[in-house]
Residue frames as qw, qx, qy, qz and C-alpha x, y, z in Angstrom:
[[0.558, 0.288, -0.684, 0.370, -6.97, -2.63, -13.26],
 [0.687, -0.627, -0.368, -0.013, -7.45, -3.68, -9.66],
 [0.251, 0.511, -0.455, 0.685, -5.74, -1.68, -6.91],
 [0.313, -0.116, -0.785, 0.522, -5.68, -1.96, -3.15],
 [0.205, 0.098, 0.248, -0.942, -7.96, 0.96, -2.59],
 [0.613, 0.023, -0.382, -0.691, -10.72, -0.43, -4.81],
 [0.590, -0.105, -0.799, 0.045, -10.39, -3.91, -3.23],
 [0.131, -0.071, -0.608, 0.780, -10.51, -2.21, 0.28],
 [0.392, 0.039, 0.002, -0.919, -13.73, -0.49, -0.67],
 [0.685, -0.029, -0.580, -0.440, -15.32, -3.66, -1.88],
 [0.449, -0.104, -0.815, 0.351, -14.33, -5.49, 1.36],
 [0.048, 0.101, 0.450, -0.886, -15.86, -2.64, 3.38],
 [0.528, 0.032, -0.235, -0.816, -19.00, -2.79, 1.27],
 [0.677, -0.066, -0.712, -0.170, -19.44, -6.60, 1.62],
 [0.578, -0.181, -0.697, 0.384, -18.41, -7.04, 5.27],
 [0.376, -0.870, -0.252, -0.195, -19.00, -3.70, 6.96],
 [0.746, -0.465, 0.007, 0.476, -15.51, -3.89, 8.33],
 [0.321, 0.915, -0.059, 0.236, -13.46, -0.56, 7.85],
 [0.698, -0.597, 0.208, 0.336, -10.28, -1.59, 9.74],
 [0.264, 0.878, -0.367, -0.158, -7.38, 0.20, 8.12],
 [0.444, -0.454, 0.767, 0.093, -5.39, -2.90, 8.87],
 [0.782, 0.419, 0.451, -0.095, -7.27, -4.51, 5.88],
 [0.357, 0.856, -0.213, -0.308, -5.25, -2.31, 3.41],
 [0.148, -0.563, 0.795, 0.174, -2.13, -4.46, 3.20],
 [0.508, 0.152, 0.847, -0.036, -4.22, -7.56, 2.56],
 [0.534, 0.728, 0.318, -0.290, -6.16, -5.68, -0.11],
 [0.221, 0.801, -0.463, -0.309, -3.03, -4.54, -1.91],
 [0.256, -0.322, 0.904, 0.115, -1.63, -8.10, -1.82],
 [0.564, 0.356, 0.731, -0.146, -4.89, -9.65, -3.06],
 [0.515, 0.794, 0.059, -0.318, -5.21, -7.21, -5.92],
 [0.088, 0.670, -0.680, -0.284, -1.59, -8.05, -7.05],
 [0.378, -0.082, 0.922, 0.017, -2.37, -11.80, -6.84],
 [0.592, 0.548, 0.551, -0.215, -5.58, -11.56, -8.73],
 [0.375, 0.832, -0.208, -0.350, -4.03, -9.30, -11.36],
 [0.118, -0.561, 0.797, 0.190, -1.09, -11.81, -11.65],
 [0.400, 0.100, 0.911, 0.008, -3.53, -14.65, -12.30],
 [0.521, 0.610, 0.230, -0.550, -5.76, -12.71, -14.70],
 [0.688, 0.309, 0.559, 0.344, -6.00, -13.98, -18.18],
 [0.252, -0.226, 0.243, 0.909, -4.72, -11.52, -20.84],
 [0.060, -0.264, -0.634, -0.724, -7.92, -11.48, -22.77],
 [0.246, -0.668, -0.699, 0.072, -10.34, -10.53, -20.06],
 [0.034, -0.754, -0.065, -0.652, -11.68, -7.17, -19.07],
 [0.385, 0.096, -0.610, 0.686, -9.98, -6.08, -15.91],
 [0.270, -0.164, 0.277, -0.907, -13.06, -4.23, -14.64],
 [0.622, -0.228, -0.687, -0.299, -15.15, -7.41, -14.43],
 [0.491, -0.621, 0.236, -0.563, -16.88, -7.32, -11.00],
 [0.978, -0.117, -0.171, 0.008, -15.99, -10.99, -10.55],
 [0.643, 0.326, -0.367, 0.588, -12.26, -10.13, -10.34],
 [0.127, -0.555, 0.290, -0.769, -12.96, -7.36, -7.73],
 [0.790, -0.427, 0.088, -0.432, -15.10, -9.65, -5.63],
 [0.937, 0.049, -0.277, 0.208, -12.46, -12.43, -5.83],
 [0.406, 0.414, -0.403, 0.708, -9.71, -10.05, -4.68],
 [0.403, -0.538, 0.218, -0.708, -11.94, -8.76, -1.93],
 [0.919, -0.310, -0.048, -0.239, -12.72, -12.28, -0.65],
 [0.818, 0.164, -0.341, 0.433, -9.02, -13.30, -0.70],
 [0.139, 0.518, -0.334, 0.775, -8.07, -10.16, 1.17],
 [0.588, -0.507, 0.142, -0.614, -10.71, -10.67, 3.83],
 [0.967, -0.133, -0.216, -0.017, -9.98, -14.37, 4.26],
 [0.662, 0.273, -0.373, 0.589, -6.30, -13.65, 4.77],
 [0.141, -0.551, 0.240, -0.787, -7.08, -10.75, 7.11],
 [0.780, -0.434, 0.016, -0.450, -9.27, -12.98, 9.30],
 [0.909, 0.004, -0.333, 0.251, -6.67, -15.77, 9.40],
 [0.399, 0.377, -0.387, 0.741, -4.11, -13.28, 10.72],
 [0.389, -0.518, 0.163, -0.744, -6.56, -11.76, 13.24],
 [0.915, -0.283, -0.205, -0.202, -7.42, -15.20, 14.58],
 [0.788, 0.088, -0.367, 0.487, -3.72, -15.82, 15.23],
 [0.094, 0.470, -0.280, 0.832, -3.30, -12.34, 16.92],
 [0.576, -0.448, 0.069, -0.680, -6.40, -12.58, 19.03],
 [0.093, 0.174, -0.956, 0.215, -5.88, -16.26, 19.91],
 [0.381, -0.418, -0.800, -0.201, -8.70, -18.27, 21.47],
 [0.171, -0.372, 0.270, -0.871, -10.42, -15.58, 23.61],
 [0.178, -0.250, -0.914, 0.266, -13.26, -17.97, 24.69],
 [0.286, -0.683, -0.514, -0.434, -16.06, -16.43, 26.67],
 [0.078, 0.190, -0.448, 0.870, -16.80, -14.10, 29.44],
 [0.384, -0.547, -0.720, -0.189, -19.71, -14.72, 31.80],
 [0.043, -0.140, 0.366, -0.919, -21.42, -12.14, 34.16],
 [0.538, 0.125, 0.469, -0.689, -24.34, -13.57, 36.00],
 [0.718, 0.338, 0.596, -0.124, -26.80, -15.13, 33.55],
 [0.517, 0.829, -0.121, -0.176, -25.18, -13.36, 30.54],
 [0.723, -0.245, 0.476, 0.437, -22.35, -15.06, 28.57],
 [0.409, 0.836, -0.197, -0.307, -20.50, -13.35, 25.71],
 [0.824, -0.105, 0.466, 0.305, -18.55, -15.60, 23.40],
 [0.267, 0.795, -0.359, -0.410, -16.05, -14.72, 20.76],
 [0.783, -0.001, 0.588, 0.204, -15.39, -17.45, 18.29],
 [0.153, 0.648, -0.415, -0.620, -13.37, -16.49, 15.17],
 [0.330, 0.001, 0.907, 0.261, -13.86, -19.92, 13.66],
 [0.418, 0.657, 0.612, -0.141, -17.37, -19.02, 12.30],
 [0.201, 0.890, -0.097, -0.398, -16.14, -15.81, 10.68],
 [0.135, -0.529, 0.730, 0.411, -13.23, -17.67, 9.20],
 [0.404, 0.214, 0.878, 0.141, -15.42, -20.40, 7.84],
 [0.393, 0.812, 0.343, -0.262, -17.74, -17.82, 6.26],
 [0.099, 0.822, -0.386, -0.407, -14.70, -15.98, 4.74],
 [0.293, -0.277, 0.860, 0.313, -13.21, -19.24, 3.37],
 [0.454, 0.493, 0.742, -0.021, -16.63, -20.20, 1.82],
 [0.258, 0.901, 0.120, -0.327, -16.92, -16.74, 0.43],
 [0.080, -0.685, 0.584, 0.429, -13.40, -16.89, -1.06],
 [0.394, -0.006, 0.886, 0.245, -13.94, -20.35, -2.62],
 [0.394, 0.708, 0.568, -0.146, -17.28, -19.14, -4.15],
 [0.154, 0.904, -0.096, -0.387, -15.70, -15.87, -5.59],
 [0.207, -0.534, 0.720, 0.391, -12.77, -17.65, -6.96],
 [0.406, 0.238, 0.868, 0.156, -15.01, -20.26, -8.62],
 [0.359, 0.809, 0.398, -0.241, -17.16, -17.53, -10.01],
 [0.133, 0.891, -0.289, -0.325, -14.12, -15.85, -11.57],
 [0.763, -0.200, 0.572, 0.226, -12.45, -19.10, -12.73],
 [0.676, 0.532, 0.408, 0.306, -12.91, -18.42, -16.39],
 [0.155, 0.973, -0.080, 0.149, -11.15, -15.05, -16.02],
 [0.379, -0.774, 0.507, -0.004, -8.09, -16.45, -14.18],
 [0.536, 0.465, -0.703, -0.040, -5.20, -18.61, -15.21],
 [0.915, -0.349, -0.044, -0.199, -5.47, -21.93, -13.53],
 [0.247, 0.665, -0.673, 0.210, -2.06, -22.54, -11.85],
 [0.559, -0.351, 0.631, -0.407, -3.23, -25.30, -9.68],
 [0.914, 0.202, 0.305, -0.175, -4.02, -27.94, -12.32],
 [0.020, 0.617, -0.712, -0.336, -1.30, -29.82, -14.06],
 [0.936, 0.232, 0.147, -0.221, -1.86, -32.54, -16.66],
 [0.071, -0.643, 0.730, 0.222, 0.98, -34.88, -17.43],
 [0.866, 0.251, -0.351, -0.254, 1.25, -37.82, -19.77],
 [0.684, -0.494, 0.536, -0.018, 2.79, -40.93, -18.59]]
């Protein structure tokens, strides 16, 4: 079964980010993925853990970008240091989409609905 601590460790392994503020996002992502998990799958499948880690990190970066705001850049002489959260967020979103696609056969698809007319 997925838990927040295991998801946190996976996020740290993948991203190198060890911020304790990630933990609530990891706990939420573990609960979300467990809630979407099909009943006939092995809960220890690495794809589920990777999907939860990607969801947690993407959510974390979205909140960090809101908190940090648009910092822009600082220039000192010929040196300019820029901070742009958009590239990290774009990476995280692509990572999340790929990880969820990789685990799609293990999860219940709640986004597709087929209705007859």
